[in-house]
TIBA-427730 format. One record per residue (C-alpha): residue number from 0; residue in three letters; x, y, z. Coordinates in steps of 0.25 Angstrom, whole numbers. Layout:
N
{site NUM,"ALA",{X,Y,Z}}
...
% end
This chain:
284
{site 0,"MET",{-31,100,-46}}
{site 1,"THR",{-40,94,-58}}
{site 2,"VAL",{-35,83,-66}}
{site 3,"LEU",{-34,91,-79}}
{site 4,"ASN",{-24,101,-70}}
{site 5,"PHE",{-16,89,-66}}
{site 6,"PHE",{-14,84,-80}}
{site 7,"THR",{-11,98,-87}}
{site 8,"ASP",{-5,106,-75}}
{site 9,"PRO",{10,108,-79}}
{site 10,"ALA",{14,110,-65}}
{site 11,"LEU",{9,96,-62}}
{site 12,"ILE",{18,88,-72}}
{site 13,"PHE",{27,82,-62}}
{site 14,"LEU",{15,76,-56}}
{site 15,"ARG",{9,70,-69}}
{site 16,"HIS",{23,64,-72}}
{site 17,"ALA",{23,58,-57}}
{site 18,"ILE",{9,51,-60}}
{site 19,"ILE",{14,46,-74}}
{site 20,"ALA",{26,41,-68}}
{site 21,"GLY",{18,34,-57}}
{site 22,"VAL",{10,26,-67}}
{site 23,"LEU",{22,22,-76}}
{site 24,"SER",{31,18,-64}}
{site 25,"SER",{19,11,-58}}
{site 26,"ILE",{20,1,-70}}
{site 27,"LEU",{34,-1,-67}}
{site 28,"PHE",{32,-2,-52}}
{site 29,"GLY",{20,-12,-54}}
{site 30,"ILE",{28,-22,-64}}
{site 31,"LEU",{41,-22,-59}}
{site 32,"GLY",{37,-22,-45}}
{site 33,"ALA",{29,-34,-48}}
{site 34,"ILE",{40,-42,-53}}
{site 35,"VAL",{50,-37,-43}}
{site 36,"THR",{41,-41,-32}}
{site 37,"VAL",{37,-55,-38}}
{site 38,"ARG",{51,-58,-41}}
{site 39,"ARG",{56,-53,-28}}
{site 40,"ILE",{68,-45,-33}}
{site 41,"SER",{63,-32,-26}}
{site 42,"GLY",{77,-32,-20}}
{site 43,"LEU",{83,-32,-34}}
{site 44,"ALA",{75,-20,-37}}
{site 45,"GLY",{79,-13,-25}}
{site 46,"ALA",{93,-14,-28}}
{site 47,"ILE",{92,-9,-42}}
{site 48,"SER",{83,2,-38}}
{site 49,"HIS",{93,7,-28}}
{site 50,"ALA",{106,5,-37}}
{site 51,"VAL",{101,15,-46}}
{site 52,"LEU",{105,27,-38}}
{site 53,"GLY",{119,23,-41}}
{site 54,"GLY",{117,26,-55}}
{site 55,"ILE",{110,38,-53}}
{site 56,"GLY",{122,43,-44}}
{site 57,"LEU",{132,39,-54}}
{site 58,"SER",{126,45,-66}}
{site 59,"MET",{124,59,-58}}
{site 60,"PHE",{138,59,-53}}
{site 61,"PHE",{145,57,-67}}
{site 62,"ALA",{134,68,-73}}
{site 63,"SER",{140,78,-64}}
{site 64,"LYS",{154,75,-67}}
{site 65,"GLY",{150,76,-83}}
{site 66,"LYS",{152,62,-84}}
{site 67,"LEU",{144,49,-90}}
{site 68,"LEU",{133,60,-94}}
{site 69,"PHE",{126,49,-101}}
{site 70,"LEU",{124,42,-86}}
{site 71,"THR",{111,49,-82}}
{site 72,"PRO",{105,45,-69}}
{site 73,"VAL",{95,37,-75}}
{site 74,"THR",{105,29,-84}}
{site 75,"GLY",{114,27,-71}}
{site 76,"ALA",{103,23,-64}}
{site 77,"VAL",{99,12,-75}}
{site 78,"LEU",{113,8,-76}}
{site 79,"PHE",{113,5,-61}}
{site 80,"ALA",{101,-2,-60}}
{site 81,"LEU",{104,-11,-72}}
{site 82,"ILE",{117,-15,-66}}
{site 83,"ALA",{111,-17,-53}}
{site 84,"GLY",{100,-25,-59}}
{site 85,"ILE",{111,-34,-66}}
{site 86,"VAL",{119,-36,-54}}
{site 87,"ILE",{108,-39,-45}}
{site 88,"GLY",{101,-48,-55}}
{site 89,"VAL",{114,-56,-59}}
{site 90,"VAL",{116,-58,-43}}
{site 91,"SER",{103,-62,-39}}
{site 92,"ARG",{102,-73,-52}}
{site 93,"LYS",{117,-78,-49}}
{site 94,"ALA",{119,-76,-34}}
{site 95,"LYS",{106,-77,-26}}
{site 96,"GLN",{114,-77,-12}}
{site 97,"ARG",{120,-63,-15}}
{site 98,"GLU",{109,-57,-22}}
{site 99,"ASP",{104,-48,-9}}
{site 100,"THR",{118,-44,-6}}
{site 101,"VAL",{120,-39,-21}}
{site 102,"ILE",{106,-32,-21}}
{site 103,"ASN",{109,-24,-8}}
{site 104,"ALA",{122,-21,-14}}
{site 105,"ILE",{118,-15,-27}}
{site 106,"TRP",{107,-8,-18}}
{site 107,"ALA",{117,-1,-10}}
{site 108,"ILE",{128,2,-19}}
{site 109,"GLY",{119,7,-30}}
{site 110,"MET",{113,17,-21}}
{site 111,"SER",{127,21,-14}}
{site 112,"ILE",{134,24,-27}}
{site 113,"GLY",{123,33,-31}}
{site 114,"VAL",{123,40,-18}}
{site 115,"LEU",{139,42,-19}}
{site 116,"PHE",{138,46,-33}}
{site 117,"LEU",{127,56,-31}}
{site 118,"ALA",{135,61,-18}}
{site 119,"LYS",{147,65,-28}}
{site 120,"THR",{138,71,-37}}
{site 121,"PRO",{140,85,-38}}
{site 122,"GLY",{127,95,-33}}
{site 123,"TYR",{116,89,-25}}
{site 124,"VAL",{110,76,-29}}
{site 125,"ASP",{98,72,-22}}
{site 126,"PRO",{98,56,-22}}
{site 127,"MET",{83,57,-15}}
{site 128,"SER",{77,60,-29}}
{site 129,"TYR",{83,47,-34}}
{site 130,"LEU",{81,39,-21}}
{site 131,"PHE",{67,42,-19}}
{site 132,"GLY",{62,49,-33}}
{site 133,"ASN",{51,59,-37}}
{site 134,"ILE",{40,55,-45}}
{site 135,"LEU",{36,69,-46}}
{site 136,"LEU",{50,73,-54}}
{site 137,"ILE",{48,62,-64}}
{site 138,"SER",{51,67,-78}}
{site 139,"GLU",{45,64,-91}}
{site 140,"SER",{56,56,-97}}
{site 141,"ASP",{55,47,-84}}
{site 142,"LEU",{40,45,-87}}
{site 143,"ILE",{44,41,-102}}
{site 144,"LEU",{55,30,-96}}
{site 145,"LEU",{44,25,-86}}
{site 146,"ALA",{34,23,-97}}
{site 147,"ILE",{45,17,-106}}
{site 148,"LEU",{49,7,-95}}
{site 149,"ASP",{34,4,-92}}
{site 150,"VAL",{32,-1,-106}}
{site 151,"ILE",{45,-9,-105}}
{site 152,"VAL",{40,-15,-93}}
{site 153,"ILE",{26,-18,-95}}
{site 154,"PHE",{30,-25,-109}}
{site 155,"LEU",{41,-34,-102}}
{site 156,"SER",{32,-38,-90}}
{site 157,"TRP",{21,-41,-101}}
{site 158,"ARG",{29,-49,-111}}
{site 159,"PHE",{36,-57,-101}}
{site 160,"TYR",{26,-58,-90}}
{site 161,"PRO",{25,-73,-90}}
{site 162,"GLN",{40,-75,-88}}
{site 163,"ILE",{41,-63,-78}}
{site 164,"VAL",{31,-70,-69}}
{site 165,"ALA",{37,-85,-71}}
{site 166,"SER",{51,-78,-67}}
{site 167,"SER",{45,-72,-57}}
{site 168,"PHE",{37,-83,-48}}
{site 169,"ASP",{46,-95,-53}}
{site 170,"GLU",{59,-92,-60}}
{site 171,"GLU",{64,-107,-60}}
{site 172,"PHE",{52,-111,-68}}
{site 173,"ALA",{52,-99,-78}}
{site 174,"ARG",{66,-102,-80}}
{site 175,"VAL",{63,-117,-83}}
{site 176,"ARG",{52,-111,-92}}
{site 177,"GLY",{61,-104,-100}}
{site 178,"VAL",{59,-90,-94}}
{site 179,"ASN",{73,-82,-92}}
{site 180,"THR",{71,-78,-80}}
{site 181,"ASP",{85,-72,-79}}
{site 182,"LEU",{82,-62,-89}}
{site 183,"ILE",{68,-59,-85}}
{site 184,"PHE",{75,-56,-71}}
{site 185,"PHE",{85,-47,-77}}
{site 186,"VAL",{75,-39,-86}}
{site 187,"ILE",{67,-37,-73}}
{site 188,"LEU",{79,-31,-66}}
{site 189,"GLY",{82,-24,-78}}
{site 190,"ILE",{68,-18,-79}}
{site 191,"THR",{68,-14,-64}}
{site 192,"ALA",{81,-7,-65}}
{site 193,"ILE",{77,2,-76}}
{site 194,"SER",{63,4,-69}}
{site 195,"VAL",{69,7,-55}}
{site 196,"VAL",{79,19,-63}}
{site 197,"LEU",{66,26,-68}}
{site 198,"LEU",{56,22,-57}}
{site 199,"GLN",{68,29,-47}}
{site 200,"THR",{61,42,-52}}
{site 201,"VAL",{47,39,-47}}
{site 202,"VAL",{50,34,-33}}
{site 203,"GLY",{65,33,-32}}
{site 204,"ILE",{76,23,-31}}
{site 205,"VAL",{72,19,-16}}
{site 206,"MET",{58,17,-19}}
{site 207,"ILE",{58,10,-30}}
{site 208,"ILE",{59,-3,-23}}
{site 209,"ALA",{47,0,-15}}
{site 210,"MET",{39,3,-27}}
{site 211,"LEU",{44,-10,-36}}
{site 212,"THR",{38,-18,-23}}
{site 213,"LEU",{27,-11,-15}}
{site 214,"PRO",{17,-10,-26}}
{site 215,"SER",{20,-24,-31}}
{site 216,"GLY",{19,-29,-17}}
{site 217,"SER",{5,-23,-13}}
{site 218,"ALA",{1,-29,-27}}
{site 219,"SER",{6,-43,-23}}
{site 220,"TYR",{-4,-44,-11}}
{site 221,"ILE",{-15,-43,-21}}
{site 222,"ALA",{-9,-48,-35}}
{site 223,"ARG",{-11,-63,-39}}
{site 224,"SER",{-1,-61,-52}}
{site 225,"LEU",{11,-54,-57}}
{site 226,"ALA",{1,-47,-66}}
{site 227,"ALA",{-7,-43,-55}}
{site 228,"MET",{4,-39,-47}}
{site 229,"ILE",{9,-30,-58}}
{site 230,"LEU",{-4,-23,-60}}
{site 231,"LEU",{-7,-21,-46}}
{site 232,"GLY",{8,-16,-43}}
{site 233,"ILE",{6,-5,-55}}
{site 234,"LEU",{-7,-1,-48}}
{site 235,"PHE",{0,0,-35}}
{site 236,"SER",{10,7,-39}}
{site 237,"LEU",{3,18,-47}}
{site 238,"ALA",{-7,20,-34}}
{site 239,"PHE",{6,21,-24}}
{site 240,"ILE",{12,31,-34}}
{site 241,"MET",{1,39,-36}}
{site 242,"ALA",{-2,40,-21}}
{site 243,"GLY",{13,43,-19}}
{site 244,"ILE",{13,54,-29}}
{site 245,"PHE",{0,62,-24}}
{site 246,"ALA",{3,59,-8}}
{site 247,"SER",{17,65,-10}}
{site 248,"TRP",{11,76,-18}}
{site 249,"GLN",{2,79,-5}}
{site 250,"THR",{12,77,5}}
{site 251,"ASP",{23,82,-2}}
{site 252,"THR",{31,70,-1}}
{site 253,"PRO",{40,61,-10}}
{site 254,"ALA",{32,54,-20}}
{site 255,"GLY",{41,42,-21}}
{site 256,"ALA",{41,41,-5}}
{site 257,"MET",{26,42,-5}}
{site 258,"THR",{23,32,-15}}
{site 259,"VAL",{31,20,-9}}
{site 260,"VAL",{26,24,5}}
{site 261,"ILE",{11,22,-1}}
{site 262,"ALA",{15,10,-8}}
{site 263,"GLY",{22,5,4}}
{site 264,"GLY",{10,7,13}}
{site 265,"PHE",{0,0,4}}
{site 266,"PHE",{10,-13,3}}
{site 267,"LEU",{9,-14,18}}
{site 268,"LEU",{-6,-12,17}}
{site 269,"PHE",{-6,-23,8}}
{site 270,"SER",{3,-32,16}}
{site 271,"VAL",{-5,-30,29}}
{site 272,"ALA",{-18,-33,21}}
{site 273,"LYS",{-13,-45,15}}
{site 274,"ASN",{-8,-49,28}}
{site 275,"ILE",{-21,-48,35}}
{site 276,"PHE",{-29,-54,23}}
{site 277,"ASN",{-20,-67,24}}
{site 278,"ARG",{-23,-67,40}}
{site 279,"LEU",{-37,-66,38}}
{site 280,"ARG",{-38,-76,27}}
{site 281,"LYS",{-32,-87,36}}
{site 282,"PHE",{-44,-85,47}}
{site 283,"LEU",{-54,-86,36}}
% end
């Protein structure tokens, strides 16, 4: 296959869409993943990502009954994601001792609601497509939404970078300096919630949390600042997704699962290498 054939062959449009989606989603994974990792709120992001299944199941159930037709799977997922983010955010700010309980409850209840409504939806609905995604089936409208969200996230992270850094590493000091840390926290949760809905098409609900943490976790072993961590996270995410797409193409396996396996393998390699390096440095 020549490069020209790849970009012009109508039969390969799904693969071109997948590569574009990989580039666009890598930006979100890199930026949001770094912030989530530094702020140590990966558990919150995980609960939000799993809660969206409730909105998807609810919307599909009502659509099959001819009711609430405005509630599409995407709008239902966004609604549930935002509600989950608000509930978790309020609890985490007001009742630290109950944070883990609420996170786990939102995680389990959201998925259970989704499974129950999907089970009651007439006809066969395969939840695997939502749980594990398929980047090879992404549409042009999904690409447009990802591009718009990329622009918003890039602008916000650039415009409020000092405030994000301050609130991430020393929230009390940032609050004393006049930074509205609560607002930044809820904006991060809101953007993460919306991103989760769009990214579930790429790697699925179950695997979003892995791609929000593994590339940035690998970058954290090298980076010395949040900006460097974001940049490396984007590059690692892009490399993992591209490798996952082409490895799945060669082995006839799900692209999302292959991507996460590759990302996880590199993260473990970075961890082992970092540990060995630290031990060697003690002896030198």
